[in-house]
N, C-alpha and C positions, 0 to 999 in steps of 0.2 A: 509392391514385388514379393511374391509367393518364397519361404525359402522349405527344401528339398531336404528328406534327408537325414537332418541333424543328430545328433547323437550327443547323448548325454554323455557319456566316457573325450569327448572330444569337443565338448559344447558346452556343457551345465549352464551359462550365463543366458541358453537357449530358452527359451518356456517351451514351447512347443517340441523341446529335446527328446527323444525315447533311447534306455539302454540297450546297450545293440543285442542282447540275449530276447529283449523284449520283442525287439524287430526282424531276429532270423526266421530265416524258412520260409518268407511272409511276404514272398514272392514266385507265381509262377514259374514256373521254369521252360514252362514251352515262349515266355519273352524278357529270357533271359539276357541272350543275347541282344537281339533289340534293344533296351534298354539303355547296357553297358553300349552300346554304338554310338545311341542317341547325345549321353551323355560322359563320352570322352569328347564328341566333334562339339559341343557346348562355348560359347565363345567364351574366352577368361576375359575376364572383368579387371580381377586383381592376383597378381604374379604373386605367390610366399616361395620366393626362394630358399626353401630347408627341408631337413623331412617331417613327416610325420612319425610320435611313438604309436605303433597298431596295441590299443591297451589289452587284447585280446594275445596277443603274442609278444609277451618278457623279449630284448631284444630286437627285435624287425619293426622296418620305420616304412615309412612311403614319402618317396619325393615328391615334392610341392604338392603336400595332401591340404594344406591350409589354403591354396588359390583357392581362389573365389571365379563362377562361369556363370553362364547365361546362357537364356532362350530368349527370353526378354520377356517373359511370365515367370519364371521360375528361378533363380537361384538354389547352388549346391558347390559342396566341396569338394575338387577334384580328385580325393580320395575317399570319394562315396562307392568309385567303378570298381574298385578293390573289395568294398567293403560289400559291393554287391552279388560281386565275381567270389568272395571266399564264402558268404554267410546270408544268401538271397535276401537282404532286406528289404521289408514291406518295404512298399514306395504308396502314395493317397493312387484312390481313383480315375480321378479327374487325373493327373499326369501319364500314367499309364493310357489314358483314354490319348493325351493326345499324343506317346511314343507312338500307340498303333494307326493314328489318321495319319501318323508324317511318315510309314513303312522307316521308324528311330532313326531321321535325318529333323535334327534341330534346324528352327528360323537361325538365322541370321542377324539381331538385330543392330540396327546401327547404334553402336556405342556412342557417344554425348556425356556427357556429364553428369545428369538429371539420371540415367542408367548409371553412372555405375556411384554414385552417390545413395541410390534405394537399396544396392543390391552392399554396399558396406552397409549401409543405417541396420538393412533388415539382419544384418550378422552379426551385430551390438560394434564393429569395427570405427573407429574415427572419420570424420570427410576426409578423404583427401586431398579436398579441393583448399582447406580450410586451415593456419599457419600457428 
């Protein structure tokens, strides 16, 4: 499972995470709406019922921000949409190509234990099926 949009301020334990300032402004504005639609319609794998703070706006938060979604290839936090809308966060060309090829409509993977475990492991979460 590939990680998408990991930000140092939110997930410092992720080796591939980048600071918001370094990723800001890196998304082509002409595809921003298509990308946010794609990310908004991913399949929710792990739902977190809490607000995550916005490190760039003290006092601001994003409901359910740490929830994890997937399209079966990539996984991302739910709050990535808000960061793309606010800061035009750069994303990998391979991901953007899949967004364009699908016209902004992600695949809906069949959720089974292995997908959930892959997403959890990619983000450093414990196996949700172990005691």
